[in-house]
C-alpha positions as CSV (number, residue, x, y, z in Angstrom):
1,X,41.3,-70.6,56.5
2,X,39.1,-73.4,57.9
3,X,37.1,-75.1,55.2
4,X,33.8,-76.9,56.3
5,X,32.8,-79.1,53.4
6,X,29.1,-79.9,53.8
7,X,27.3,-82.6,51.9
8,X,23.5,-82.1,51.7
9,X,21.0,-84.3,50.0
10,X,19.6,-81.6,47.8
11,X,19.2,-77.9,47.2
12,X,16.3,-77.6,49.8
13,X,18.8,-78.6,52.5
14,X,21.5,-76.3,51.3
15,X,19.0,-73.3,51.1
16,X,17.9,-74.0,54.7
17,X,21.3,-74.4,56.1
18,X,22.5,-71.2,54.4
19,X,19.5,-69.3,55.9
20,X,20.0,-70.5,59.4
21,X,23.8,-70.0,59.2
22,X,23.2,-66.3,58.5
23,X,21.6,-66.0,61.9
24,X,25.1,-66.9,63.2
25,X,26.7,-64.1,61.3
26,X,27.7,-66.0,58.2
27,X,27.4,-64.1,54.9
28,X,27.0,-65.4,51.4
29,X,30.4,-65.6,49.8
30,X,29.7,-65.7,46.1
31,X,32.5,-63.9,44.3
32,X,34.3,-64.3,41.0
33,X,36.0,-67.8,40.9
34,X,39.3,-66.1,40.4
35,X,39.0,-64.2,43.7
36,X,38.5,-67.2,45.9
37,X,41.4,-68.1,48.2
38,X,43.7,-71.0,47.6
39,X,42.8,-73.9,47.0
40,X,39.3,-73.1,46.1
41,X,40.1,-71.0,43.1
42,X,42.4,-73.7,41.7
43,X,40.0,-76.5,42.4
44,X,37.0,-74.7,40.8
45,X,38.9,-73.5,37.8
46,X,40.4,-77.0,37.2
47,X,37.0,-78.6,37.6
48,X,35.6,-76.4,34.9
49,X,38.6,-76.9,32.6
50,X,38.6,-80.7,32.9
51,X,34.9,-81.2,32.4
52,X,34.2,-82.9,29.1
53,X,31.0,-80.9,28.4
54,X,30.4,-82.8,25.1
55,X,29.8,-86.0,27.1
56,X,27.3,-84.2,29.6
57,X,23.7,-83.5,29.2
58,X,22.3,-80.1,30.1
59,X,21.3,-81.1,33.6
60,X,24.8,-82.5,34.4
61,X,26.8,-79.5,33.5
62,X,26.5,-77.9,37.0
63,X,27.4,-81.1,38.7
64,X,31.1,-80.7,39.4
65,X,33.2,-79.4,42.1
66,X,31.1,-76.2,42.4
67,X,29.1,-76.1,45.6
68,X,25.5,-75.0,45.7
69,X,26.3,-72.2,48.1
70,X,29.4,-70.8,49.9
71,X,29.2,-68.9,53.2
72,X,31.9,-67.1,55.2
73,X,32.4,-65.9,58.7
74,X,35.8,-64.6,59.7
75,X,38.2,-67.5,58.9
76,X,35.5,-70.1,58.4
77,X,34.2,-70.9,54.9
78,X,31.3,-73.3,54.5
79,X,30.8,-75.1,51.2
80,X,27.3,-76.5,50.8
81,X,27.1,-79.2,48.2
82,X,23.6,-80.4,47.0
83,X,24.1,-84.0,45.9
84,X,20.8,-84.6,44.4
85,X,19.7,-87.3,46.9
86,X,21.1,-89.2,49.9
87,X,22.5,-92.0,47.7
88,X,24.8,-89.9,45.6
89,X,28.0,-91.2,47.1
90,X,29.8,-91.2,43.7
91,X,29.8,-87.4,43.8
92,X,30.9,-87.3,47.4
93,X,33.7,-89.7,46.5
94,X,34.8,-87.4,43.7
95,X,34.8,-84.3,46.0
96,X,36.6,-86.1,48.8
97,X,39.2,-87.4,46.4
98,X,40.0,-83.8,45.2
99,X,40.4,-82.5,48.7
100,X,42.4,-85.5,49.8
101,X,44.8,-84.9,46.9
102,X,45.5,-81.4,48.3
103,X,45.8,-82.5,51.9
104,X,48.0,-85.5,51.3
105,X,49.8,-84.1,48.1
106,X,49.0,-87.1,46.0
107,X,51.0,-87.6,42.9
108,X,48.1,-86.7,40.6
109,X,47.5,-83.4,42.3
110,X,48.2,-80.4,40.2
111,X,47.5,-77.8,42.9
112,X,50.1,-78.6,45.4
113,X,49.9,-79.6,49.0
114,X,48.0,-77.4,51.4
115,X,49.7,-77.0,54.8
116,X,48.1,-73.7,55.8
117,X,44.4,-74.5,55.9
118,X,42.2,-76.9,57.9
119,X,39.4,-79.1,56.5
120,X,36.2,-80.6,57.9
121,X,33.7,-82.8,56.2
122,X,30.1,-83.1,57.4
123,X,27.0,-84.8,56.2
124,X,23.4,-83.7,56.5
125,X,20.8,-86.4,55.6
126,X,17.1,-87.0,56.1
127,X,16.3,-89.9,58.5
128,X,13.5,-91.1,56.2
129,X,12.3,-94.2,57.9
130,X,15.3,-94.9,60.3
131,X,17.8,-92.4,61.6
132,X,20.2,-95.2,62.7
133,X,20.2,-96.7,59.3
134,X,21.1,-93.4,57.6
135,X,24.0,-92.9,60.1
136,X,25.2,-96.4,59.4
137,X,25.1,-95.8,55.6
138,X,27.4,-92.8,56.0
139,X,29.8,-94.5,58.3
140,X,30.0,-97.5,55.8
141,X,30.7,-95.1,53.0
142,X,33.6,-93.5,54.9
143,X,34.9,-96.9,55.8
144,X,34.9,-98.0,52.2
145,X,36.5,-94.8,51.1
146,X,39.2,-94.5,53.7
147,X,39.7,-98.1,54.6
148,X,39.4,-97.5,58.3
149,X,36.6,-97.7,60.9
150,X,34.3,-94.8,61.5
151,X,31.8,-94.6,64.3
152,X,30.2,-91.2,64.0
153,X,26.7,-90.7,65.5
154,X,24.0,-88.2,64.8
155,X,25.0,-84.7,65.8
156,X,28.5,-85.9,66.4
157,X,31.9,-84.8,65.2
158,X,35.0,-87.1,65.2
159,X,38.3,-86.3,63.7
160,X,37.0,-83.6,61.5
161,X,34.1,-85.7,60.2
162,X,30.5,-85.1,61.3
163,X,26.9,-86.3,60.8
164,X,23.6,-84.5,61.3
165,X,20.3,-86.2,60.5
166,X,17.0,-84.3,60.0
167,X,14.4,-86.2,61.9
168,X,11.4,-86.2,64.2
169,X,11.4,-89.2,66.6
170,X,14.1,-90.9,64.6
171,X,12.1,-90.7,61.3
172,X,11.3,-87.9,58.8
173,X,13.0,-85.3,56.7
174,X,13.9,-81.6,56.7
175,X,10.3,-80.7,56.1
176,X,9.5,-81.9,59.6
177,X,11.7,-79.1,60.9
178,X,10.4,-76.7,58.4
179,X,6.9,-77.3,59.6
180,X,7.8,-76.4,63.2
181,X,9.0,-73.1,61.8
182,X,6.6,-72.1,59.0
183,X,3.4,-73.3,60.7
184,X,4.2,-71.2,63.8
185,X,1.9,-68.1,63.9
186,X,0.2,-69.2,60.7
187,X,-2.4,-71.6,62.0
188,X,-5.3,-70.3,59.9
189,X,-3.2,-70.2,56.7
190,X,-2.1,-73.9,57.0
191,X,-5.6,-75.0,58.2
192,X,-7.0,-73.5,55.0
193,X,-4.2,-75.1,52.9
194,X,-4.9,-78.4,54.6
195,X,-8.6,-78.3,53.5
196,X,-7.6,-77.2,50.0
197,X,-5.0,-80.0,49.6
198,X,-7.4,-82.7,51.0
199,X,-10.2,-81.5,48.8
200,X,-8.3,-81.4,45.5
201,X,-5.6,-84.0,45.9
202,X,-6.3,-86.9,43.5
203,X,-4.1,-90.0,44.0
204,X,-4.6,-91.1,40.3
205,X,-2.8,-88.0,39.1
206,X,0.4,-89.3,40.7
207,X,0.6,-91.3,37.5
208,X,2.0,-88.7,35.2
209,X,0.2,-88.0,31.9
210,X,2.5,-88.6,28.8
211,X,2.0,-88.0,25.1
212,X,2.6,-91.3,23.2
213,X,3.0,-92.0,19.5
214,X,0.7,-95.0,18.7
215,X,1.2,-95.9,15.0
216,X,1.3,-92.2,13.9
217,X,-1.5,-91.1,16.2
218,X,-0.7,-89.0,19.3
219,X,-2.5,-90.1,22.4
220,X,-2.3,-89.3,26.1
221,X,-1.6,-92.1,28.5
222,X,-0.8,-92.2,32.2
223,X,2.4,-93.9,33.4
224,X,2.0,-97.2,35.2
225,X,4.0,-96.1,38.2
226,X,2.9,-93.7,40.9
227,X,5.1,-90.7,41.7
228,X,5.8,-90.4,45.4
229,X,3.5,-88.1,47.3
230,X,5.1,-85.4,49.5
231,X,2.1,-83.7,51.3
232,X,4.2,-81.6,53.6
233,X,6.4,-80.3,50.8
234,X,3.3,-79.4,48.8
235,X,1.6,-77.6,51.7
236,X,4.7,-75.5,52.5
237,X,5.1,-74.6,48.9
238,X,1.5,-73.6,48.5
239,X,2.0,-71.2,51.4
240,X,5.2,-69.9,49.8
241,X,3.6,-69.1,46.5
242,X,1.4,-66.5,48.2
243,X,4.5,-64.3,48.5
244,X,6.9,-65.5,45.8
245,X,4.8,-66.6,42.9
246,X,6.0,-69.4,40.5
247,X,9.1,-70.2,42.5
248,X,10.5,-73.5,43.6
249,X,10.5,-74.6,47.2
250,X,14.2,-73.7,47.3
251,X,13.3,-70.1,46.8
252,X,10.5,-70.3,49.3
253,X,13.0,-71.6,51.9
254,X,15.5,-68.9,50.9
255,X,13.2,-65.9,50.7
256,X,9.9,-66.5,52.4
257,X,8.9,-64.5,55.5
258,X,7.2,-67.6,56.8
259,X,10.8,-68.1,58.2
260,X,11.9,-65.3,60.4
261,X,14.9,-64.5,62.5
262,X,12.9,-64.8,65.7
263,X,11.5,-68.2,64.8
264,X,15.1,-69.5,63.9
265,X,16.6,-68.1,67.0
266,X,13.9,-69.7,69.2
267,X,13.8,-73.2,67.6
268,X,15.7,-75.7,69.6
269,X,16.7,-77.8,66.5
270,X,17.9,-74.9,64.6
271,X,20.1,-73.8,67.5
272,X,21.3,-77.5,67.7
273,X,22.4,-77.3,64.1
274,X,24.2,-74.0,64.7
275,X,26.0,-75.5,67.7
276,X,26.9,-78.5,65.5
277,X,28.6,-76.2,63.0
278,X,30.4,-74.4,65.8
279,X,32.1,-77.6,66.8
280,X,34.2,-77.3,63.6
281,X,34.7,-73.6,63.5
282,X,38.0,-71.9,64.5
């Protein structure tokens, strides 16, 4: 088997990648943990056994070696990890350590050395304000982890490591690409959503309202800090609610017919991502 371990910033990215990979004949590979091939079964089971659940809060229980999604095509298995942000290198480090134990047969490895399968590790990040800066951060992390120089560029694979950055003119996020797809053939819908958003958006509400106990009296107060505004995410999710009510944007990306096979097959950036994955397929 060829394992393609993919580190994504969050569940939106993994949902999007899963959807476009299915246009390249990948299928969801969610089966019983005990039925996964070596070494996934052993890694997942050990991860669950070794978690000290008493020391975790409810939100952390799913944060282990378990990927957000797994897809399979022929002898290629893609593991999509949603890290919860592009600064979550502690979790990347933990996952890489587990795979390195298997590849290099480190002394603390209980699974044994894997000489049959191949492994690739790729990173998907948002460019945010600077594509080059995000690329540099990943290369620096890999240098600190492995103790050797990495010089991987955007949309580049070197020695089984790769980087792909979502961007528009070297800035931006996944949503810039989503906009190209979901706005296509939906001009009136998104024009109306634009009017609705601009009419009803209130910047002051970015300070969240909290209930505070003041000397035994409950009062409502707004936080002092503003939450970050994500207009494009909001507009895409408003459109998604018209088909899948009450769901998160992850479900909108996963299920909405604002995204179609034809749109994905004719989008240059989507096809670039598919070709990027093909570089590490067997």
